[in-house]
C-alpha positions in Angstrom: 0.1 0.0 0.1 3.0 2.4 0.9 4.6 1.7 -2.4 1.3 2.3 -4.2 0.8 5.6 -2.5 4.5 6.6 -3.4 3.6 5.7 -7.1 0.4 7.7 -7.0 2.3 10.8 -5.4 5.0 10.6 -8.2 2.4 10.6 -10.8 0.7 13.6 -9.3 4.0 15.5 -8.9 4.9 14.7 -12.7 1.4 15.9 -13.6 1.7 19.1 -11.5 5.3 19.7 -12.9 3.9 19.3 -16.5 1.3 22.0 -15.7 3.8 24.5 -14.5 6.4 24.1 -17.1 3.6 24.2 -19.8 2.9 27.6 -18.6 6.4 28.6 -19.3 6.5 27.3 -22.9 5.5 29.2 -25.9 1.8 28.1 -26.4 0.5 28.8 -22.9 -2.9 30.6 -22.8 -1.6 33.4 -20.7 0.9 34.4 -23.4 0.5 37.7 -25.3 -0.7 37.9 -28.9 0.1 40.7 -31.4 -1.2 42.0 -34.8 0.8 44.3 -37.2 -0.9 45.3 -40.5 -0.7 48.3 -42.9 -4.1 49.9 -41.8 -5.6 50.5 -38.2 -9.0 49.1 -39.4 -7.6 45.8 -40.3 -5.2 45.6 -37.1 -8.2 46.5 -35.0 -10.5 43.8 -36.8 -7.9 41.1 -36.5 -7.3 42.0 -32.8 -11.2 41.6 -32.3 -10.9 38.1 -33.7 -8.1 37.0 -31.5 -9.9 38.5 -28.4 -12.8 36.1 -29.3 -10.6 33.1 -29.4 -9.7 33.0 -33.1 -6.3 31.7 -34.4 -3.7 33.7 -36.2 -5.2 32.3 -39.4 -8.8 33.4 -38.3 -7.4 36.9 -37.7 -5.3 37.1 -40.9 -8.4 36.2 -43.0 -10.4 39.0 -41.2 -7.5 41.4 -41.6 -7.4 40.5 -45.5 -11.2 41.2 -45.8 -10.8 44.5 -44.1 -7.6 45.7 -46.1 -9.6 45.0 -49.4 -12.0 47.6 -48.4 -9.8 50.2 -46.6 -6.7 49.6 -48.7 -8.0 48.5 -52.0 -5.2 49.9 -54.1 -2.9 47.3 -52.4 -4.7 44.0 -51.9 -8.1 42.4 -51.9 -10.2 39.2 -52.7 -9.5 40.1 -56.4 -5.9 39.4 -56.0 -3.6 36.8 -54.7 -1.5 36.1 -51.5 1.2 33.9 -49.9 1.0 32.7 -46.4 3.6 31.2 -44.0 2.1 29.5 -41.0 3.7 28.3 -37.9 1.7 25.8 -36.2 3.0 25.9 -32.4 1.4 22.7 -31.2 3.0 20.6 -33.7 6.1 22.9 -34.1 5.7 22.7 -37.8 5.9 25.4 -40.6 4.1 25.1 -43.8 2.7 27.6 -46.6 -0.3 28.4 -48.6 0.2 29.5 -52.2 -2.9 31.7 -53.2 -1.1 33.2 -56.3 -3.3 34.0 -59.3 -3.1 31.8 -62.5 -3.2 32.5 -66.0 -6.6 31.6 -67.7 -6.6 28.4 -69.7 -6.7 30.1 -72.8 -3.6 32.1 -72.3 -0.3 31.5 -74.2 3.2 33.0 -74.3 2.0 35.8 -76.8 -0.5 37.1 -74.3 1.3 40.4 -74.1 2.0 40.9 -77.7 0.3 43.7 -79.8 -1.0 43.3 -83.4 2.4 44.2 -84.9 3.9 41.2 -83.0 5.7 43.4 -80.3 5.7 43.3 -76.6 3.0 45.7 -75.3 4.3 48.6 -73.2 3.7 47.9 -69.5 1.3 50.9 -68.7 -1.2 49.8 -71.4 -0.9 46.0 -70.7 -1.4 46.3 -67.1 -4.8 48.0 -67.1 -8.1 46.2 -68.4 -9.1 42.6 -68.6 -5.9 41.2 -70.2 -3.8 41.2 -67.1 -6.3 39.7 -64.6 -5.2 36.4 -63.4 -7.6 33.9 -61.7 -7.8 35.4 -58.0 -6.5 33.2 -55.2 -7.1 35.0 -51.9 -10.4 33.3 -51.0 -9.3 29.9 -51.8 -6.2 30.2 -49.6 -8.2 31.7 -46.9 -10.6 28.7 -47.0 -7.8 26.1 -47.4 -5.8 27.7 -44.3 -9.1 28.0 -42.4 -10.1 24.3 -42.9 -6.7 23.1 -41.3 -6.0 25.9 -38.6 -9.0 28.1 -38.2 -11.0 28.0 -34.8 -13.9 30.4 -35.2 -16.9 29.8 -37.8 -15.9 30.9 -41.2 -19.0 33.3 -41.2 -17.8 35.0 -38.1 -14.5 36.1 -39.8 -16.5 38.4 -42.3 -18.5 40.3 -39.9 -16.1 43.1 -39.3 -15.4 43.9 -42.8 -19.2 43.7 -43.6 -19.8 46.1 -40.8 -17.4 48.6 -42.0 -18.4 48.3 -45.6 -22.0 49.1 -44.6 -21.3 51.7 -42.0 -18.4 53.4 -43.8 -15.0 54.7 -42.8 -13.2 57.9 -43.2 -10.9 58.1 -46.3 -7.2 58.3 -45.2 -4.6 60.5 -46.8 -2.9 57.5 -48.5 -6.3 56.2 -49.9 -7.0 59.6 -51.3 -3.5 60.0 -52.7 -3.9 56.5 -54.6 -7.1 57.4 -56.0 -6.0 60.7 -57.3 -2.8 59.2 -58.7 -4.7 56.4 -60.7 -7.9 58.5 -61.6 -7.1 58.6 -65.2 -7.9 55.0 -65.6 -9.8 54.4 -62.4 -12.6 56.6 -63.1 -13.2 54.8 -66.6 -14.6 52.0 -64.5 -18.3 52.3 -63.3 -17.7 50.3 -60.1 -14.9 52.5 -59.2 -16.7 55.6 -59.9 -19.5 54.6 -57.8 -17.3 53.9 -54.8 -14.2 56.1 -54.8 -15.7 59.4 -56.4 -18.0 62.1 -54.9 -21.6 61.5 -56.0 -22.3 63.1 -59.5 -18.8 64.1 -59.9 -15.4 62.8 -61.0 -13.6 64.3 -57.9 -11.9 61.8 -55.7 -13.4 61.3 -52.3 -11.6 63.8 -50.1 -9.6 62.9 -47.0 -12.0 62.3 -44.1 -14.9 61.6 -46.4 -17.0 58.6 -45.5 -16.5 55.7 -48.0 -19.2 53.1 -47.9 -19.1 50.0 -50.2 -22.5 48.1 -50.1 -21.5 45.9 -53.1 -18.4 44.6 -51.4 -20.7 43.9 -48.3 -23.1 42.0 -50.5 -20.2 40.0 -52.0 -18.7 39.2 -48.5 -22.2 37.9 -47.3 -22.4 35.6 -50.2 -18.9 34.1 -49.5 -19.5 33.9 -45.8 -22.7 31.9 -46.4 -21.5 29.6 -49.3 -17.8 29.4 -48.7 -15.5 29.7 -52.0 -18.5 28.6 -54.1 -19.8 32.0 -53.5 -16.9 33.6 -55.0 -15.7 31.1 -57.7 -19.2 30.2 -58.9 -22.6 32.1 -59.3 -23.3 35.7 -59.6 -19.8 37.0 -58.3 -17.9 34.8 -60.8 -20.2 35.8 -63.5 -19.5 39.5 -62.7 -15.8 39.0 -62.7 -15.9 37.1 -66.2 -18.1 39.7 -67.7 -16.1 42.8 -66.7 -12.8 41.3 -67.9 -14.3 40.2 -71.4 -16.1 43.4 -71.9 -13.2 45.9 -71.3 -13.3 47.9 -74.3 -9.6 48.8 -74.8 -7.9 45.8 -73.4 -10.3 42.7 -72.9 -9.1 39.4 -71.1 -9.4 35.7 -71.1 -10.9 35.0 -67.6 -13.5 32.3 -67.9 -16.1 30.7 -65.4 -14.2 27.4 -65.9 -10.8 29.1 -64.8 -12.5 30.2 -61.7 -14.3 27.0 -60.8 -11.1 25.0 -61.4 -8.8 27.2 -59.3 -7.3 25.8 -56.0 -4.7 27.0 -53.7 -1.7 25.0 -52.9 -0.1 24.1 -49.5 3.5 23.8 -50.3 6.7 23.0 -48.3 8.6 26.2 -47.0 12.3 26.9 -47.9 14.5 27.3 -45.1 18.2 28.0 -44.6 20.6 28.8 -41.6 21.6 32.5 -41.1 24.1 32.8 -38.3 22.8 30.6 -35.6 19.3 31.3 -36.7 17.1 29.6 -39.3 15.2 31.7 -41.8 12.1 30.2 -43.7 10.4 31.7 -46.7 7.9 31.0 -49.3 8.9 28.5 -52.3 8.2 29.3 -55.9 6.3 30.6 -57.8 7.3 33.4 -55.7 11.1 34.2 -55.9 11.1 35.9 -52.5 12.1 33.1 -50.3 15.0 31.7 -52.3 16.4 35.1 -53.3 16.3 36.4 -49.7 18.1 33.2 -48.5 20.7 33.6 -51.2 21.5 37.1 -50.2 21.7 36.1 -46.5 23.8 33.0 -47.4 26.3 35.1 -49.2 26.5 37.9 -46.5 27.0 35.2 -43.9 30.6 35.2 -44.9 31.1 38.9 -43.7 31.0 40.0 -40.0 28.0 42.5 -40.4 27.5 42.2 -36.6 30.8 44.0 -36.1 29.5 46.9 -38.3 27.3 49.8 -37.2 23.7 49.1 -38.0 22.9 50.3 -41.5 26.4 51.6 -42.2 27.7 52.5 -45.6 30.1 49.6 -45.6 27.4 46.9 -44.5 25.0 48.2 -47.0 27.6 48.3 -49.8 28.1 44.6 -49.1 24.4 44.0 -49.0 23.9 45.6 -52.5 26.7 43.2 -54.0 25.0 40.0 -52.6 21.7 41.5 -53.9 23.1 42.1 -57.3 24.4 38.3 -57.3 21.2 36.8 -56.0 19.0 39.0 -58.5 21.0 37.9 -61.4 20.2 34.1 -60.5 16.6 35.1 -59.7 15.9 36.3 -63.2 17.0 33.1 -64.9 16.0 30.3 -62.6 13.1 31.0 -60.6 9.4 30.6 -61.8 6.4 28.5 -61.2 7.8 25.1 -59.8 4.7 23.3 -61.5 5.9 24.3 -64.9 9.8 24.7 -64.5 12.4 22.7 -62.7 13.7 25.2 -60.1 17.1 24.4 -58.7 16.3 25.0 -55.2 18.9 23.0 -53.6 21.6 24.2 -56.1 20.7 28.0 -55.4 21.0 27.3 -51.7 24.1 25.0 -51.6 26.7 26.4 -49.3 29.7 25.9 -51.6 27.9 27.5 -54.5 26.9 30.6 -52.2 30.4 30.8 -50.9 31.8 30.8 -54.5 29.4 33.7 -55.5 30.2 35.7 -52.4 33.8 35.6 -53.5 32.7 37.8 -56.3 32.0 40.5 -54.1 34.7 43.4 -53.8 34.3 44.9 -50.2 35.4 48.2 -51.4 33.9 48.6 -55.0 30.7 48.1 -56.9 31.1 45.1 -59.1 28.6 46.5 -61.6 26.0 44.2 -63.5 26.4 40.8 -62.2 25.9 37.6 -64.4 24.1 34.6 -63.3 26.0 31.7 -62.0 25.6 28.2 -62.6 24.3 26.1 -59.5 25.1 22.5 -59.1 23.4 20.2 -61.7 22.1 23.0 -63.9 22.5 23.3 -67.6 24.8 26.3 -68.2 22.7 27.3 -71.3 19.8 28.3 -69.1 21.8 31.3 -68.0 20.8 33.0 -71.4 17.2 33.3 -70.6 16.6 36.1 -68.2 13.2 37.4 -67.8 12.1 41.1 -67.7 11.1 43.1 -64.7 7.8 45.1 -64.4 7.1 47.7 -61.7 4.4 46.9 -58.9 2.7 49.2 -56.3 -0.2 47.3 -55.1 0.8 44.8 -52.3 0.4 44.7 -48.4 1.7 42.5 -45.7 0.6 41.3 -42.3 2.2 39.5 -39.5 0.2 37.9 -36.6 1.1 35.8 -33.4 -1.8 34.4 -31.4 -1.9 33.5 -27.8 -1.0 29.8 -28.5 2.2 30.8 -30.3 0.8 30.0 -33.9 2.1 32.7 -36.2 1.0 34.0 -39.8 3.3 36.0 -42.2 1.2 36.9 -45.1 2.0 39.1 -48.2 -1.2 39.8 -50.3 -1.3 41.8 -53.7 -3.3 43.1 -56.7 -0.1 43.8 -58.5 0.0 47.5 -59.6 -1.7 50.2 -57.7 -5.4 49.3 -58.0 -4.6 46.2 -60.0 -6.2 46.1 -63.3 -8.4 49.3 -62.5 -11.5 47.3 -63.0 -13.9 46.2 -60.3 -16.7 43.6 -59.9 -18.8 43.1 -56.8 -17.2 45.9 -55.0 -13.6 44.7 -55.2 -10.5 45.4 -57.5 -9.4 42.7 -59.9 -5.7 42.1 -59.9 -3.2 42.8 -62.8 -0.9 40.1 -61.8 -0.3 38.3 -65.3 2.0 41.3 -65.9 4.4 39.6 -63.6 5.1 37.1 -66.4 8.0 38.1 -68.8 6.4 39.7 -71.9 9.2 38.0 -73.9 9.1 34.3 -74.1 12.4 33.5 -75.7 15.8 35.1 -74.8 19.3 34.0 -76.3 17.4 31.1 -78.2 16.2 29.7 -74.8 12.7 29.6 -73.4 12.4 32.1 -70.5 11.3 30.3 -67.3 8.8 32.8 -66.3 7.0 33.1 -69.8 3.3 33.0 -70.0 1.6 29.6 -70.1 -1.9 28.5 -69.5 -2.9 27.8 -66.0 0.6 28.8 -64.8 1.4 31.1 -61.9 3.6 34.1 -62.6 6.7 34.6 -60.7 6.3 37.0 -57.6 8.8 38.8 -55.2 6.5 38.5 -52.2 8.6 37.3 -49.3 6.4 36.3 -46.2 9.2 35.3 -43.7 9.5 33.4 -40.4 12.7 33.4 -38.4 13.7 30.9 -35.7 16.1 31.5 -32.8 19.1 29.4 -32.1 17.0 27.3 -29.6 14.5 26.5 -32.5 11.7 28.6 -31.2 10.0 31.3 -33.2 11.8 34.7 -33.3 10.2 36.9 -35.8 7.5 37.1 -38.4 8.2 39.7 -41.1 7.3 40.8 -44.7 6.6 43.8 -47.0 5.1 45.0 -50.1 7.4 46.8 -52.6 7.4 44.9 -55.9 10.8 43.2 -56.8 12.3 45.5 -54.0 10.4 43.3 -51.5 13.3 40.9 -51.3 15.7 43.5 -50.2 13.3 45.2 -47.8 12.8 41.8 -45.9 16.4 40.7 -46.0 17.8 44.0 -44.8 15.3 43.8 -41.9 16.3 40.2 -41.0 20.0 41.5 -41.0 18.8 44.3 -38.5 17.2 41.8 -36.4 19.8 39.0 -36.3 23.1 40.9 -36.8 22.4 44.2 -35.0 20.0 42.9 -32.4 17.4 45.7 -33.2 13.9 45.8 -31.8 11.5 45.1 -34.8 10.5 48.7 -35.1 14.1 50.0 -35.2 15.0 47.3 -37.9 12.0 48.4 -40.0 13.0 52.1 -39.6 16.6 51.5 -41.0 16.9 53.4 -44.3 16.3 51.3 -47.4 19.1 50.5 -49.8 18.4 48.7 -53.0 20.2 47.3 -56.0 18.2 44.7 -58.1 21.3 44.1 -60.4 20.3 47.3 -62.3 22.8 50.1 -63.5 22.3 52.0 -60.2 22.0 51.7 -56.5 18.9 53.3 -54.9 19.2 55.2 -51.4 16.2 56.1 -49.6 15.7 60.0 -49.6 15.2 61.3 -46.1 16.8 58.8 -44.2 20.4 58.2 -43.1 20.8 56.0 -46.0 20.4 58.9 -48.3 23.3 60.6 -46.7 25.6 58.0 -48.1 25.4 59.0 -51.5 29.0 60.5 -51.6 30.6 57.4 -50.0 28.7 55.1 -52.5 29.8 57.3 -55.5 33.3 56.8 -54.2 32.8 53.0 -54.2 31.9 53.1 -57.8 28.0 53.0 -57.4 25.7 55.0 -59.7 23.4 56.4 -57.0 19.6 57.5 -57.3 18.1 59.0 -54.3 14.5 57.8 -54.2 11.4 57.5 -51.9 11.5 53.7 -51.3 8.2 53.0 -49.6 8.5 49.7 -48.1 5.6 48.4 -46.0 7.2 46.3 -43.3 5.3 44.8 -40.7 6.5 42.3 -38.2 6.5 40.9 -34.8 9.5 39.8 -32.7 9.4 37.2 -30.0 11.8 37.5 -27.0 12.1 34.9 -24.1 13.4 35.9 -20.6 13.3 33.7 -17.4 10.4 31.8 -18.7 8.5 35.0 -19.8 7.7 35.7 -23.4 7.5 39.3 -24.6 6.5 40.5 -28.1 7.6 43.8 -29.8 6.1 44.8 -33.1 6.6 47.1 -35.8 4.5 48.9 -38.4 6.5 50.7 -41.2 6.3 54.7 -40.7 6.3 54.9 -44.5 2.5 53.8 -44.4 -0.3 54.0 -42.1 -0.1 50.6 -40.1 -0.9 49.8 -36.5 0.5 47.4 -34.1 -1.8 46.0 -31.3 -0.8 43.6 -28.5 -3.3 41.5 -26.5 -2.6 40.4 -23.0 -5.1 38.2 -21.0 
């Protein structure tokens, strides 16, 4: 009896100890949660969902639905997205690919004019032609089915409420409408939402914007799930507005919408210093290119240099040149092209590439390398780069330690400048290379039916030396996204900066172009003389990143979060403590 009592006491003590220690691990219910998005309405809506017991995925879906209303120039349900997700309970990381697809009738001459020449981007990117099959709703549904907690319908309530009751137009939204009004006001849906009644004057700052058409669309999707978007009246409206554009009709069909599906993909990860950095695999180039930049810079002691110093940022531009040279050749939709993922991340290959960096002088235009087991002839087929302005990013950590890093886009500002059901349709097909053959070789990122165009979106999760989640980060910014995110990771890891300080560092970019961009109005903008002395051709520019992130720190069993919202936009961070 005495032995039995001892046995029960031991079991009880083990049980009590497990409860105590579980309260100290990441995932306990009394741990803080945090949301960082590009708009206060979206951040508050996501926080509302977390406060009601929703997961990070639930909150991300709600934030996206609100962003499509209050920041329609940047993202929405008529566009696409990439989501990285960390599942705390299983300690796993996965990703969801909601990138748009080319219609089934598209081919490599999609952006050729009647004379057989590639169209100019400003014309090609407006109208029905550039509209790809939207992926946001399919991604949201798939992620919710696996990792959602609250009912699907409940996630739509904040956006519906805001669309019906209205919100005040921000300075950023007013500026975007004004900048794009030449094309935007040609669309009947846009005129009814973004312009003063009976006029062609954009809604003023502080005016109330209501979008009842968007509320109706959201109610349909809330009730019917993805079928409410990819089938029925909403789908029909999308097809009609794309096909009936007078200047630049497109190819989107009901079958394209019905047949679309998001894809859950493995993430790509690589070590950086003693940390592990995970990003999104192709069809975005963001994950791989960021990891290549970091892999080359690992051979330099950036931590010994001052944060954001000219020498550190010179090395950054050189690694960026080399990584972008490879990106333009090798990375495209991996369902259509064999992307040499392992070769591009091979340590010896990156070490060889890093040896090409002159620590004191700009190398000029970098040539692509030849990763292991790759045909050298492929190097002839570099794609072309197109501009982009319509993207957003959000980072969320819930009270159980689940994390979302999601970048979402409609491509250019206001996408295709056409609307259906109260939402903007994307112009993502212009992310394909307009020229299908270069140097006698097929371009990896050429247009093909049902193919996803290459992206630069770089949602990122960083893990500390002990394997626990350290940061969630990402940014908009077109092909500059890769550098915005990589530079911030360096700030967090090498310079041990808080998230907001890492985001605030001046942007420095070189996408293997003829010049290096320095962000005007920041310390980086003051480097022009030193960079010129190092052989750089310098351009001072307004480099508007939209970095939004969360950093996780642990001390004596306690977990603390610090977040950042890019001062270059209008975002907001909210922390929730129970």
